[in-house]
Every structure is written in structure tokens, then in C-alpha cells.
C-alpha positions, -999 to +999 in steps of 0.1 A: -309+045-448-341+037-472-340+004-492-364+001-521-368-028-541-391-030-572-394-063-588-422-078-615-430-111-603-449-126-631-470-144-609-462-141-569-471-182-565-447-186-593-418-162-580-424-176-544-420-210-555-386-200-571-371-185-541-383-150-539-397-148-503-365-166-493-340-145-512-363-111-498-361-117-463-320-114-465-324-080-483-332-059-455-355-038-477-380-011-462-405-012-493-407-043-519-429-028-550-444-058-566-460-062-602-478-083-621-490-105-592-515-128-612-533-135-579-565-126-561-567-130-523-581-163-522-548-171-541-523-157-519-508-178-489-501-160-453-465-162-463-470-142-497-495-117-477-473-105-447-438-121-455-416-118-418-412-083-408-436-069-435-473-058-439-485-063-476-514-040-494-526-053-529-544-040-558-557-069-573-572-072-612-603-084-614-594-106-641-582-139-626-547-146-630-538-111-644-518-080-636-520-069-598-498-049-578-489-045-546-462-030-515-445-050-490-439-024-462-419-021-428-445+000-415-482+007-416-493+031-436-510+064-428-532+057-460-536+035-488-547+045-525-560+020-546-561+031-586-563+060-604-600+066-600-605+054-633-630+024-635-614+005-667-577+011-656-582+000-621-602-031-627-568-039-640-551-034-607-522-013-618-517+014-590-513+009-553-501+041-530-492+042-495-488+076-477-464+082-445-468+116-436-458+139-467-438+108-480-457+083-506-445+052-520-457+038-554-460+003-575-476+007-608-476-016-640-480+000-672-498-020-696-480-040-724-492-029-762-471-059-776-502-081-779-520-060-806-538-028-816-564-029-788-538-036-759-515-006-774-543+020-774-554+009-738-513+015-732-520+051-746-549+057-727-531+049-695-504+072-703-526+101-710-542+096-678-510+090-657-496+118-672-520+137-654-519+118-622-480+126-625-482+158-625-508+165-597-483+144-575-455+165-587-473+196-576-487+183-544-452+188-525-450+152-512-416+130-518-428+101-538-411+068-550-428+054-578-415+019-586-426-003-615-427-021-645-431+008-672-429-013-704-409+016-718-374+015-725-366+053-727-334+052-747-309+033-774-288+023-745-318+010-723-322-023-749-298-045-768-316-046-799-328-011-803-323-006-840-347-039-849-375-027-819-380+008-833-416+000-845-424-021-814-445-013-784-417-007-757-399+014-777-420+032-801-410+069-805-445+081-785-438+061-756-400+075-751-411+112-757-440+103-732-413+092-708-391+122-717-418+143-708-422+127-677-389+135-666-382+168-684-414+185-682-429+170-650-393+170-633-391+134-620-359+119-619-351+084-632-329+074-604-312+046-618-300+066-647-290+097-624-265+069-606-255+050-637-260+074-668-236+053-696-248+014-682-260-008-709-262-044-703-260-041-665-293-021-665-314-047-681-344-058-660-362-077-684-355-106-708-378-123-737-383-163-727-374-169-767-338-175-781-318-176-750-324-140-745-314-143-709-281-166-711-273-136-741-279-107-720-304-094-747-323-075-724-348-041-719-345-017-690-382-019-684-383-013-643-379+021-628-377+038-598-390+071-604-386+102-576-392+135-567-360+157-566-355+159-534-354+123-522-339+108-559-306+130-551-300+111-521-300+077-540-264+060-533-265+029-550-287+009-574-284-029-584-302-052-608-303-089-591-299-115-618-278-142-597-315-161-590-343-160-617-373-153-597-395-141-632-388-129-668-378-093-650-354-089-621-354-069-590-341-035-591-328-020-557-317+012-547-307+029-516-313+061-506-299+084-478-334+094-463-350+083-432-366+048-431 
């Protein structure tokens, strides 16, 4: 069995202070994909870099206290790929891939466009480049699990207030259609939806800090594990952990009947 966790931490130092690493120690995960580290090497404690039983690999943003992704792995990889090879994207620390033979695990953090037109344009640019990369990965013949905060709710059941967000970043028609093309044209599988095609409130992974959104479960499903067909077909269970609050996101755990 292969257990994979994806978690946007909204700051690894903050999440650690709220018990994230303590919780992680009891999860028996093989891979833990992290997003929004909001830290650089000098900010990381030894425990944050290598929690007990794990090797940590990170792609930090150049800007302090911003973005950044990482992967905790039970095993040392054959290779590490940081970034997409596009300077303006890679400066924000949004992609890391670990390779093990013919298998890859990826942590990805798509930009948010909610702060204004410039960031929405940056998001669309990322999506354009990332689509090409996803096609190349799909065509490579590798088995891949991509974990991350995609900052897009795909369908109406993926957020509580869909009618009120039709013109907002994260639920724009162009963003949703792009994600549809990732699944339908490129053949990637939305693993959570494969297991829980009708789930609504229990599927949400992000809540605004405003208006008691979390208490009222006015959420969005923004965090995904997206996989190649064969490995996705082995997925057995998927859960969103909400009993503790480490971040404005909640960890997504999926178990695969795949050699660890």
C-alpha cells in the first residue's frame, strides 16, 4: 500500500507550531507533498527539513515568506527536478518532482489570481506552460502522482457558493475548462473524484478566514491528487482531515494499492 498526503501549510513554521509534524508522525505516509512553505533554507529547523523517518526535498521561492513546495519521502529518490525550466515561474518555487525508477511524485502549487489582474495573468501563464508539461509527462510513459493546491474548483459541487463565485478567480470558466482538458484531453485522473464522485462538503480542502467559513463549512475543493491512469485505478480510499487545523487548507490523504 502506498499512502500519499498533500497539504498546503500556509507557512511551514506556522503549521509546525500548530502540531502538523506531530500529526504527520502518526500517519504512516510514504510521501507527503507540501505547498506554500513561506520559508527559505535558513528558516527551516532540522525537524522541518527531515522529520523522523523522512528525507525532505524543497523548491523555495526567491521572495522571502512566499510560496515554496516540498516533498517528504521515506526513501531517497533517483532524481530531483526543481521547477519547470521557466525562470519567472521557477523564481516562485512552484514545482518539485522526485523520481524513483519509472515513478514520479510531484508537489505543485498553482498561483492564485484573487489579488488582481496581474496575478490572474500570471496564473493563466502558468497554466499555459504547465499544460505543455503535463502533456509531456503523460506521454512519457511514467507513472505519476501530482499533488498540490491547484487553486481551481473544477465543478459546481467543488465549492459551497458556486453561484456567487462564477466571476471570481478559482472558479472562472477558463480555469475550469483548462482543468477539464487536463482530465479529458491529457488523460490525467482526479483521484478523489474517482473515489467520491458525488461528495460535496466533505470534499472541501480550503476555507476563507473570513465570516466563519470553516465553522459553517463554506469551503472549496482546491487540493488534488492527480495521477496517471494505471496508478489512479489502484486508489482505495481518500480522506480530508479536518479534526485539527494546521492551515486554511486541510490535508488530503489517498491510499493506493501500489508498491511503496
